[in-house]
Wavefront OBJ file of the C-alpha trace (Angstrom):
o trace
v -0.339 -0.072 0.256
v 3.116 2.457 0.781
v 3.963 1.997 -3.173
v 0.603 3.079 -4.771
v 0.593 6.810 -4.067
v 3.934 7.782 -5.278
v 3.189 5.057 -8.439
v -0.054 6.850 -9.167
v 1.641 10.075 -8.876
v 4.379 9.254 -11.715
v 2.071 7.724 -13.994
v -0.265 10.833 -14.000
v 2.831 12.988 -14.489
v 3.830 10.497 -17.193
v 0.413 10.757 -18.975
v -0.147 14.513 -18.472
v 3.514 15.189 -19.735
v 2.515 12.324 -22.870
v -0.747 14.403 -23.873
v 1.205 17.760 -23.668
v 3.546 16.571 -26.111
v 1.214 14.805 -28.561
v 0.091 17.837 -28.508
v 2.727 20.349 -29.097
v 3.528 17.661 -31.536
v 0.412 17.209 -33.824
v -1.867 19.921 -32.582
v 0.206 23.291 -32.765
v 0.274 23.802 -36.607
v 3.281 21.220 -36.714
v 5.379 24.034 -35.515
v 8.789 21.774 -35.653
v 8.365 22.080 -39.153
v 11.087 24.806 -40.488
v 9.664 23.923 -45.006
v 7.169 26.915 -44.778
v 7.833 29.057 -47.580
v 6.644 31.977 -48.861
v 2.817 32.340 -50.445
v 1.877 31.703 -53.656
v 3.426 34.161 -56.001
v 2.092 35.791 -58.908
v 3.411 38.564 -60.881
v 1.834 41.309 -61.086
v 1.559 43.056 -64.799
v 2.720 46.387 -63.424
v 5.150 46.190 -60.774
v 4.130 48.248 -57.804
v 6.727 51.288 -56.232
v 8.622 50.212 -53.490
v 10.749 52.303 -50.890
v 13.301 50.163 -48.651
v 13.738 51.623 -45.023
v 16.813 50.344 -43.320
v 17.761 51.638 -39.389
v 21.482 51.443 -38.911
v 23.250 51.999 -35.951
v 26.782 51.482 -35.897
v 26.421 48.923 -38.595
v 29.798 49.719 -40.500
v 31.054 46.366 -39.833
v 28.223 44.551 -42.183
v 27.104 47.008 -44.325
v 29.725 46.352 -46.695
v 27.780 42.715 -47.117
v 24.201 44.297 -46.303
v 23.492 47.361 -48.626
v 25.037 46.393 -51.731
v 23.164 43.449 -51.824
v 19.892 45.688 -51.737
v 21.241 47.811 -53.992
v 21.636 45.121 -56.134
v 17.962 44.152 -56.328
v 16.954 42.751 -59.879
v 13.137 44.456 -59.174
v 11.127 45.598 -62.648
v 9.680 48.375 -60.791
v 10.360 51.646 -59.278
v 12.887 50.665 -56.104
v 14.749 52.924 -53.741
v 16.649 52.697 -50.524
v 16.405 55.040 -47.789
v 18.968 54.509 -45.040
v 18.473 56.399 -41.807
v 21.646 56.844 -39.562
v 20.236 56.470 -35.942
v 23.189 58.185 -34.643
v 25.944 55.685 -35.560
v 29.633 56.942 -34.104
v 31.369 54.365 -36.618
v 30.930 56.470 -39.653
v 27.795 54.150 -41.050
v 26.249 56.969 -42.806
v 29.167 58.003 -44.970
v 30.368 54.516 -45.316
v 26.654 53.962 -46.889
v 27.239 56.728 -49.368
v 30.276 55.758 -50.154
v 29.142 52.110 -50.883
v 26.347 53.633 -52.994
v 28.751 55.742 -55.570
v 30.934 52.592 -55.836
v 28.050 50.040 -56.416
v 25.648 52.143 -58.066
v 22.058 50.579 -58.193
v 18.857 51.414 -56.868
v 19.026 55.407 -55.445
v 20.343 55.607 -51.819
v 19.051 58.657 -49.565
v 20.820 59.170 -46.142
v 19.198 60.372 -43.367
v 19.175 61.229 -39.893
v 16.708 61.397 -37.703
v 17.879 63.053 -34.692
v 17.352 62.166 -30.640
v 14.164 60.226 -30.309
v 11.796 62.073 -28.236
v 10.643 60.515 -24.834
v 8.492 57.508 -25.546
v 10.530 56.162 -28.544
v 12.876 53.864 -29.323
v 16.073 54.775 -31.352
v 15.299 52.259 -33.897
v 11.494 52.930 -34.168
v 12.113 56.475 -34.227
v 14.835 55.572 -37.266
v 12.024 53.812 -39.159
v 9.380 56.464 -38.669
v 11.813 58.997 -39.802
v 12.401 56.651 -43.179
v 9.027 56.103 -43.578
v 8.342 59.964 -43.880
v 11.335 60.256 -46.263
v 9.568 57.518 -48.304
v 6.287 58.853 -48.611
v 7.219 61.581 -50.553
v 7.591 59.301 -53.179
v 4.604 57.650 -52.601
v 5.334 53.995 -53.033
v 2.790 51.302 -53.138
v 4.744 48.894 -50.288
v 7.221 49.512 -47.854
v 10.458 47.384 -47.000
v 11.029 47.266 -43.935
v 14.705 45.402 -43.233
v 17.377 45.354 -40.603
v 20.710 47.115 -41.724
v 22.777 43.409 -40.935
v 20.775 41.129 -43.491
v 22.055 40.583 -46.966
v 19.331 39.947 -49.321
v 19.422 37.544 -52.700
v 18.947 39.396 -56.156
v 15.344 38.611 -56.075
v 14.226 38.904 -52.664
v 12.787 42.341 -53.159
v 10.518 40.593 -56.178
v 9.825 37.527 -54.715
v 8.384 39.339 -51.679
v 6.119 41.302 -53.916
v 5.260 38.785 -55.928
v 3.937 36.842 -52.874
v 1.529 39.742 -51.880
v 0.606 40.293 -55.261
v -0.617 36.886 -55.130
v -1.875 36.289 -52.014
v -3.706 39.683 -51.688
v -1.671 40.153 -47.946
v -0.939 43.383 -46.934
v 2.179 42.051 -45.242
v 4.015 39.647 -46.396
v 7.729 38.303 -43.772
v 10.375 36.048 -44.467
v 12.874 35.182 -41.580
v 16.457 35.560 -42.515
v 19.032 32.658 -42.338
v 20.358 33.013 -38.430
v 24.192 33.020 -38.284
v 25.090 30.239 -35.888
v 28.781 30.201 -35.812
v 29.601 29.718 -32.191
v 28.970 27.015 -29.847
v 26.647 29.645 -27.792
v 24.831 30.250 -31.465
v 24.281 26.889 -32.363
v 22.826 26.173 -28.857
v 20.431 29.052 -28.625
v 19.097 30.110 -32.213
v 17.237 26.810 -33.098
v 15.977 27.144 -29.456
v 14.851 30.512 -29.875
v 13.276 29.843 -33.270
v 11.401 26.600 -32.305
v 10.123 28.634 -29.059
v 8.526 31.605 -31.451
v 7.067 28.849 -33.750
v 5.197 27.359 -30.957
v 3.859 31.035 -29.919
v 3.413 31.396 -33.824
v 3.169 28.525 -36.008
v 4.066 29.683 -39.353
v 1.126 27.077 -40.994
v -1.135 29.036 -39.592
v 0.100 33.179 -40.148
v -0.605 32.863 -43.994
v -3.749 31.020 -43.689
v -7.414 32.713 -44.528
v -9.292 33.092 -41.772
v -6.491 32.602 -39.080
v -6.177 34.879 -36.238
v -2.524 33.978 -36.038
v -0.297 36.971 -37.288
v 3.366 37.146 -36.962
v 6.441 38.349 -39.246
v 10.251 38.420 -38.797
v 10.636 41.912 -37.858
v 14.181 41.699 -40.167
v 12.370 41.716 -43.301
v 8.590 43.038 -43.458
v 7.169 43.698 -46.767
v 4.012 46.333 -45.911
v 1.552 47.466 -48.304
v 2.128 51.562 -47.401
v -1.717 52.564 -47.235
v -2.074 49.752 -44.460
v 1.201 51.165 -42.579
v -0.286 54.422 -42.081
v -3.963 53.195 -41.115
v -2.637 50.737 -38.278
v -0.599 53.518 -37.354
v 3.148 51.979 -38.017
v 5.317 52.709 -36.437
v 3.926 55.210 -34.331
v 1.214 52.647 -32.613
v 4.389 50.266 -30.738
v 7.113 53.225 -30.478
v 7.870 52.388 -26.778
v 8.362 48.833 -27.424
v 12.169 47.998 -27.344
v 11.665 43.878 -29.103
v 9.645 45.993 -31.776
v 10.297 42.400 -33.513
v 7.600 41.101 -30.821
v 5.559 44.204 -30.878
l 1 2 3 4 5 6 7 8 9 10 11 12 13 14 15 16 17 18 19 20 21 22 23 24 25 26 27 28 29 30 31 32 33 34 35 36 37 38 39 40 41 42 43 44 45 46 47 48 49 50 51 52 53 54 55 56 57 58 59 60 61 62 63 64 65 66 67 68 69 70 71 72 73 74 75 76 77 78 79 80 81 82 83 84 85 86 87 88 89 90 91 92 93 94 95 96 97 98 99 100 101 102 103 104 105 106 107 108 109 110 111 112 113 114 115 116 117 118 119 120 121 122 123 124 125 126 127 128 129 130 131 132 133 134 135 136 137 138 139 140 141 142 143 144 145 146 147 148 149 150 151 152 153 154 155 156 157 158 159 160 161 162 163 164 165 166 167 168 169 170 171 172 173 174 175 176 177 178 179 180 181 182 183 184 185 186 187 188 189 190 191 192 193 194 195 196 197 198 199 200 201 202 203 204 205 206 207 208 209 210 211 212 213 214 215 216 217 218 219 220 221 222 223 224 225 226 227 228 229 230 231 232 233 234 235 236 237 238 239 240 241 242 243 244
């Protein structure tokens, strides 16, 4: 009789744990599958105009690899890049201008928003400044992307075609994260899988789904919807703006 209670407790713990794992594996959008790609693409007859907004703070070390990839985008429509130097001390703005002069490609505008007012984080204040500059061009889409992300030559074209083909206001793609050190190899996959548990990728693009998410480093956003949703003013205080 003395062993009945411990055995029963152990059995219940085992059953509950097994049920939880079965739920996660089978009923949470198969979050562990990493083969989700951009939605069905359809090239528009007339390619819409796009403005690329890149907030950058002390990114001189990575800019030679990332900025030329944006300037060299193979995009059939009108597109230009707005890099916002968020108070850098390493010459990010000057380097951006030099890279544009050296590599050519899409037109580049380098701006500086100054110090953010109270209630704003620096990055989102820079994004707001970049969007304000872009709106003068009246683009149909905005591409918000981080300064440390290198894009494939057809990245912008594929994003716009996916948005057009699916009728989406927002299309996002996660960058391939760097996993060079032992610590990165340990932490990065766990972070991605945890994010996918909360926002299963297979649910995000499903019509009628209430699950919505985006990878903050690469977001194509319809300009009119961004204005309607008050982006980025609505999340101006967020430190982890990707989650917000």
